[in-house]
N, C-alpha and C positions, 0 to 999 in steps of 0.2 A: 525397859520402861523408858529410858532416856531417848530411844527410836522411837518409840511410840510417839512420846511430845513432838519431839521434831518433825515427824512427818505429820502431825497433826497441824504444827505451825504452818507448813509449807500449804497444806490444803487449804488453810483459810487466808493463808496471803495469797494463792491463787485465784481463790473467790473474791477477793477485794475485802476481805473481812477484817474489822477493826478489833484486836486483843485490848480488851478493855484494862482499864486500871484499878486499882484495888480499893479507892477510897471515893467512891462516889458521894458528893455532896447532897443531902436532903431537906428539902425545906417545909416549913410549916406551914399553914394557911396563914397569910397575910405577911409574911415573912418579905422583905425586901428583895429582890431578883435584880441583878446590875446588869444591866445593857452597856457595853462596851463596843466602841468604833475602834477600826482599823484602817489603813492606808486607802484610798479610793486610786483605781486601777483602770488603765483602759487598753484595749487591743490596738489603737490606732497612735498612741504615743508610747506605749510600753514603760511609759515613766510614772511609775505610782507618786502619790501627791497626799498629803497628811489630810486628814479628814475636817481639821480648823485651819486650812489653808482657804476654805471656802469659809463665807459669813454665815456659819451654821449656828442654833443655839447653843450657848455653853452652860455648863453646869455651876453650882454655886461655887465660888472661889478659884473659876477656872479650871480646863480639864488637867486631870491628872495622868500622868504615865503608867500604865500597868507594868508590873516586873518583866523585863524582856531579857531574854538570853541573848549572846553571841550569835547564835544562828539566826534569829528574828531579826537583829539589826542588818544583818548580812543580805536577809532576805527581803529587805525593805519594810517589814511590819512596824508598824507604829500605833500599838495600843492604847489608848486611852480611855478617860471615861467619859460618860453622855450625860445630856440632863433627863435623859426618859427615865419615868417613875412607875417602876414595877413591881406589884406585887404579887405572891403566891395566891393563884384562885381568886383575884380580885380583877373581875370585866372592869373595862373604863372604854366609855362613849364619847369620842370627840374630845378629849381631854386637850386642853391647851398648853401649848409649849412655851411659846414667844412670839414675840413679834421683832423683825428685823429686816434692816434695809440691805436690799439685795444689789441697788447701785441703778444707774441710769439705765435707762429703755434701749432698745436697739434701732440704731439710725443709721443711715447710710453716710458713711465716711468717719463717722467715730467709732472709736475702739469700743469692743462689747466688755460689760462687766465679767467678773471673775464666774461666775454661774454660768453665763450663756458660753464662755469659751470652754467651761468643763463639758455643757451638755454638747456641745458641736462636737467634740473631741471623745464622746460616748463614756465619759467616765462614771463608772459604776461604786455605789457604796458595800462596803464589807464590814456586816455588823456582827456582834457575837455574845450571845446570854448562855452562859455556864460551860462555857469553852465551845460551844456549837454556833457554825456560821450559820449566816441567815441563808435561808434558800429564798428564791424570787417567785411570787405568783403574780401571772399576768392574765388579765381576764379582758375578753372582749364579749361581744352579743353572742357569741355561738360557743366560743371553747374558754376553758380554763387552764392554763398551761403553767407547772412548776418546773422551776429549773434549781439544782442543787450545787451551781457552782457558779464563779463571776458575781455572787452579789446581785443586786437590783440596781437600776440605772438612776442618775441625779436628775434625769428630767427626759424631756423627749421633744424631738423637731416635729413641727405639724406638717403634714402632707401638702395641704394647701394654703398656708400663709408663710410656712418656710420659718417660721419664729421659733424660739426656744421658751418651753414651759417645765416650771419645775414643778417637781413631786413634792409638793407641802403637807402630805397627808399619807401618812402609813396605817396600814391595820396590822399590827404584831401578832402574830397567831402562836401559840405556844402549846404544844400539847405536851402532859405531864405523864406518869406514871405512877399511881400508890406503892407504897414500900409494903409488900406484904409481912415482912418482918418487923416493921416499926410502924403499927396504927398512928394516923395523923400527920404523916409525912410524905411527900411526894419529890419525884427527881424529874428533872426536864428530859425530854426525848427528842423535842424536835423544835424549831424555831423557824417561823417562815413570814414573810413580810409580803406585804402586798401594796406597792404603792398607789397614789392617786394624785391628782394635779385637781385642787379646787379653789376656785376663786372667792374666798370670803370676802365679802361686803363688811367692815367692820371700823369700830372706833373703839380707840384704846381707852381702857379704864383710866381713872383720875390720876392715878398714881405713872400712868405711862408718861413719862418724859424723855425718851430717847431721842426727840427729834434735834437734840443738840449734841447726842453723843454720835461719834464717828462712822462711818461705815462698817457694819459688820457687829458692832457693841450692841451687845444687848444685855436686859436683866433678866435675872432669873424669875421663874413663875410669874411670866406675863400673864395679865387679864385681859382680852378684850371682849366687847358685845359686839356679837355678830348679827349684822340687819338682814340678812337674807339666808339662814341656817338651813342645810340639807335637815332631812329628818333627824341623822344621829346627833347632830349638832343641836339640835332645837330643844331646849333645857323645858320648856312647857309641857312635853309632852312626856306622859307619866310613865309609860313603860316603853322606852326607846330601843331601836334596834342598833345594830352595829351596821358602819357604812358599809352599802353594798353599788356595785357596779352602776345600777339602776338610779340609785340616789346621785351619782356623780354625773352622770351623763345624761339626767333628764333634760326635758325641752325648758330653754332660758339658762341655763347652766354653761358656764365657760371655764375652761384652766386658768391656772395663773401663769401669766407670763414670768419669765425669770427677770424680774426688776423691781424698783419700788419698796415699799413696805409690805411685807408678806408675813400671815400668820401660818403658823406652824402648829398641826393638830396631828393626834395619832389616836388609835383604839387599840385596845388590849384584850385580845379573845383567849380564854383557856379552854382547853379540850382536852379530857383525859380520853386516853390511850388504852386499854387493856392489854393489845395485843403487842405491842412494841415495849422491850424492854431496855434499861439503861447501857445494858453492856452491847446489844445491837443498833444504838443509836446512829452509830457513825456510818451503817452500813451503806446505807441510800445516799449518803455523800461520797463515799470511798468507789463506788459501782456507779455514780452519777445517774441512779436510778435506771440502772442497765441502757444507759445511751449508747454504751459500748459493749457488747454481749461478750462473754467469755469466750464465745465461741471464735471471735476474729481472732483472739490470741491464740487458739488451738490452732486455728487454721495458719498462722504465720509461723508457729513452730513447726506444724508439718510441711510446711515449704522450705522452712532451713532444715530439718532431717534430709528432705528429698536432695538438697543440695549438697550434705555431708555425706549422704551414702554414694551419691553419683561421682563424688570426688574420691572417695576411699575406694571405690571401683575403679577408680583411673589410676589410682595409686597404686593397687593391687596388680591391675593388669600389666604397669609400665614398670614400675620399680622392683616389685616382689620377684615378678618373672626376669625382667633384666638381670638383676642384681643376683638372683640364684645361678643365671648361666654364667653372668663374669666370676662370681664368685668359683665356680667348678673349674671353668677354662684357666684362672690365674693360678689357683692352688694345682691344678695339674702340670701347668709349665713348670711351675717351681719345684716340683719332683722329678720332673723329666727335664734334664741337662740338655739333651741333643734336640729336643722339640724347643727348647726355649732359645737355643740357638738359631735357629732357622726360623722361628716367628718373632714376631717385634710385637710389643707392649702398644696397646690402641686404649683409646676409652680415657675412663676417669682416673684409672690407675697412673696415667703417665704424668698427671701432675702431684704424685704423692709426696714429692721433694718440695713442694710449692704450696701446698694446701691450707697449709697451718702456717703461713708466713704472715706478721704482724701484718694489719691494716694500715691504710693510711691516715693519719691521725687517731694515733693509738688513743690518746687521753679523750678526745672527743666522743669516740666510741664507747671507752669506758664511762663515761659520764651518761651519755645517752641511755646505756645499759641499765646502769644505776638508777636512773629517773624512772625509766619505764617499769623497773621491778618495783619502785616504792610505788609508783601508781597503780599497778597490777595488784598488789597486795591491799592496797587501799580499798580498790574499787572491789575485790573477792570479799572483805570482811563486812564492807557495807551492805552489800547485797544480801549477804548472807544473814547478817543480823536484819536485815529488813524485813526478808523473807519468813523470818521467824517471828515478826512483831515486835521488835524491841524499837523501831523508829516508826511511829504510826502519826499520823498527820495532827491528831490531836494534841501530840507534844510539838507545839508548833519551833520551827528552828533546830528539831532534834537531826534531822537527817543531813541538814547542813554542817552541824557540830559533829556530828560522826565523822563525815569525810573530812572536814579539818582536822579534828586529834588523830585521828587514825592516819592521814597522812604524815602530821609531824611526828607520829610516835614510828612509822614505817620508815622514818630517816636513818634508824640504824640499818634497817635492811638495805638500803639505797647506798650507805655508805660501804657496806661491806662487798656488794655486788661491783660496786665499781671500783674498790681496791683488788680484789682477785682477780678481775678481769684486765685491770692495769698491769698487776704485777705478771700476770701471763704473758702479758704484750712485751714485757719486759722494761716498763716505762721506770724511769727515775726520778721523776719531777712528782713524788705521791703527793707532799704536801700542793701543789696547783692541782691536782687532779681531786684531791677531798675538797678543797675549797671550791672548784669548778661545780663539785656535785652539790654542796650545801647552797650555794649562794647561783647557779645557772638559772635552773624551771623557777625556783620562787622568785629570783630576781625579775625573769621576763613576766612573771603571772603578777609580781606587786607593780611593777612599772605599769602594765595596762591596766591594771587596776587604779592605778591613781589617777589615771587620763579619764579613765571610765567616771570615776567618782567624782572629777573635775566637770566633767559634761553635766552629772547629774545635778550637782549643786549649781550650774549656771540655769537650771532647768527647774530648781528647786524642788526635785523628787526626793522622795523620801528614799530611794536606793543609795543616798547620798550617805555614806559611813561618817558616823562622828568621830571627832578628834581622837576621843578616849578608847574608843574600839580600834580605831588605825594603832596606839600605842599598845593594845592588847594582842593585835595582829603581829607587830614586831616582836614582841615579847614572846610568842610562840614561835618565831621564826630564829630569831637570835638565841632566845633564852633556852628553847629545848630541841628544836628542830636539829640546829647546826650542830650543837653537842653530841646528839644521838648520831649524826652522819659521823663524826670524826671519831666516835666511840665505836661505829660498826665499821669504818675504815680499820681503824687500829686492830682488830681482829682480824680481818680480811687479809691485811697486809704481813699478820704473823702466818697465816695458813699458806702451805705449800701450792704454788701455779697451777694451773690446771694440766695436766700430763696429754701429751697426745703421742698417739701409737705411731707416730712416724717421724723420720728426723725432717729438718728443713737445712736445704742445699744452701750454701753461701751465695751461689749464682742463681738469680731468678730465671726461670724458665721463659722463653718468648712465646707470646700468646698469639696463636692464628687468627686470622680474620674471623671475624664471628658473623652469622647470618642475622638480616635486619630484626628477626624476630626474637633473636635473644637480646635487644638493647635494653639498657634499663627503662626508657620510657615504654616499650612493650611491656615489659613484666610488671611495672608500676599498674599499668593499665588493665591488665587481665588479673594481677595478683590481687587488687583490691576489691573487684568487682563482684567477685565470688562471695568474701566475707560479708558487703556491705548488702549483698542481696538475703542474705540468712538473718539481716537483724534491721533491714530498714522500716520494715511494719511497724516493730516496736519502736523505734526510733522516732516513729511519726506521733506516738501516745507521748513519750517521753518530752518532745517539742511541745505539744500542746501541752502539758502540765506545767511546764516551765514559761512559755511565753503566751497562753491563752487562758491561765489562771485555772486549770481542771486541775482535779485529782490524779494522782498517780500512785496506786499503792497494789499492783499486781506484781510483786517484786520476785513471787515463785516462777512466774511466767518469765520475768527478766533474767532469774539465773539461769534459767534452762537456754535462753536466747544466747545470753553471755557466753555460757560453755560452748554452744554451737560455734559462736564467734572466733572463739580461741582456737578450737579444733578444726574449723576452716582454714583459720589462717593460717597455724602450722601445717597444714598437710599441702596447701596451694603454695608457699614457702617452701618445703622439702622437694616438691616436685620442680620448681623451676630451677633448684639447687643443684638437683642431679641433671638436668638438661645442660647447665653451666659446666659442670665438671666434665660431662661426656665430650662438651666442646671445646676442651683443655683450657678454660678459664677458671683459673683459680682466685681471683677477687671477688670471692665470696662474702666476705664479712659484710661489706656494707651493702649488699645486692640483697643480702637476705634480711637486714635491717628494714630496708626502704621496702620491699616486696611486702613484707609482713605488715609495715604501718602503712601502706598505701588506703588501707580502709579509714583513715583518718581524714584522706585527702577527698573522697569519695563523701563522706561525711560534710564535709566545709562546702563542699560542692551542691550538695543538696539542701544546705542550708540557703542558700541562693533561691532555689526554688519553692521552699517553704515559707520563705520571706513574704511571697506574693499574697499570701492569704490574712498576713495581720493588717494590712491597710495602711501602713503607716509608710509616712513621706518626709519626716524630718530629719536634718543633718544629725540631730540629737540620737534619733531613733536608731540609724545607720551607724553610729560609733560604737552605740550600746549592743545592740544584737550583732552586729560581724565582729566586735572585740570577744566577746563572751563566746560566741560561737567559735571564732578562731583558735579563742585559749582551749576549750574542749577537744578542738580537733587535733590540736598539738599535742595535749593528753594522750587522746586514742590512739594518735601514729607512734608516740613512744610507747606506750602500753603494747601493742600489737607487732610493734617492731621488735621488742624486748622478747616478744613470743617467737617471732620467725627466726632472730638470731640464735636462742636458745635451743630451739628444735632442730634448725640446720648444723649447729655444733655438735649437739648429741649425734646427729646422723652420720656424719662425716667421721666422728671419732668410731663408729661403730664400723662403719663400711671399710675403713681402712685399718681398723684393728681386726678385723676378719679374715683379711688374706696376708701372706706370707710375703714380706719385701726383702729383695736382695740387698 
């Protein structure tokens, strides 16, 4: 039964389906449905900002922050209440929200107001109803396009005048499904926003005295008399229709410039959807309305499998054939003393007395391996839980929280690996090695995080982490992760060191001149290209989800690609390790680590190519993007480097333990 559930979870993850929660909320007719606002995002700046940084209408008593977890704060989410009033199954026609002053108009030589700057930077609003993000509907004379990611734009730039216009009217379309087991109650299954720009000529009602208020300050439930109402706003019409494209862009109608006093209005449209159930309401968001077909992921995996098959065939043809011949010859010479005296040893057997000699900088090697092992365990568990549906995007911040907590808990694994390897290298300063493991990579990460947080603060971005969250991160680091590292190191030092099948001589053997193609630069270039080629298609989708506000939830595909990446990195590292030993070069420790980790270098280089798609050109954006990409690439370098190290260690122990050494 457990296997069936596991396979079902993988299939649903591969198809991008959402595994629903167990407590859906049902609304009665007329019950209040809260509309919440989240951060505004832009592909041009990569700097999300708080919704109320712009002079939008505010609710009674000011906006209230929704309950957020640590993962949401780290992701830059700032979910707050809004003044929009929605009631279940109650349609609204051109409901007036408020009047607010957007600021001065656009003039040459004058700094534009906040709204104009946000529109020109292509910022988008991200609204939420019943935990469903808003889809965006865009309409023109011929087509209607609905997009289920990136929210809807704050405004637009006119092609003729090149001026900014604000979307001051929205059609809020909500689809619901009646609960079969509970008559009279319904559940929200779809949320769509269609923005419009309507220049309302209006006169404020008698209680409108916001002329004396500062810019952006509004009074709730502002009422105005519209002088030139469109059909949906005309209260004199007995049977009004909801706002349509034809009404807004009729002859004589102009859009609303992003300046001066603006009246914000909205329609609410409720539609029953009998075919869409609550359990499947996230499907269209996660698949982005099939914008990326599953066939693309399968083609990516097929491409990766071809690389693995070809590489495995090369290893079988080179290693297995040559090693079998070498084993036969070496063992035959070991039993025939007369032939052994006449024939000298050659190849990788010549370095048997030096192959397990400790590398240079053994403490750094042990710390890098421990950090790589910790990151690898975190990545495997995160992808596994995600593929099984436990880290759904509906649980905002769950993925980041899982990564953070798993990394902290895997500190014991990292400490154990560091201690075990450092003891094998006959290290004496175990306290320094353990401290370097506990504070090395986390210190680099936290230092870069502080720099990027300062940059985000200078830009007023919601990516800036509050001081209290910083305290929580420091507690996780010093209060949980560091003790676990020392805990794991304690047991690692108590264990016996790794045993080697051959003894190491006291005098190092001289290494002959090596051909150019066995140099470190060449092995890194070739060693990283194949693993990167096995995963770069899936990497593109991951980067799109991180930097272009798209959803990524095909973690079953990611699990397969990650397994292929690990296998490919291990195979190519072993292949180069064998060539290196045959060249009588026994300095394989760091070579194996760098060859396996070279995939991270390719990922960082690829980030330069991907950056061109973001249309970002500010210094803050460069710091944010390349800071996070550099940190991610470093983590991948350590993970795949640890894979290459352990694979070569096992390979060398196997081949030297299989022959008889005099």
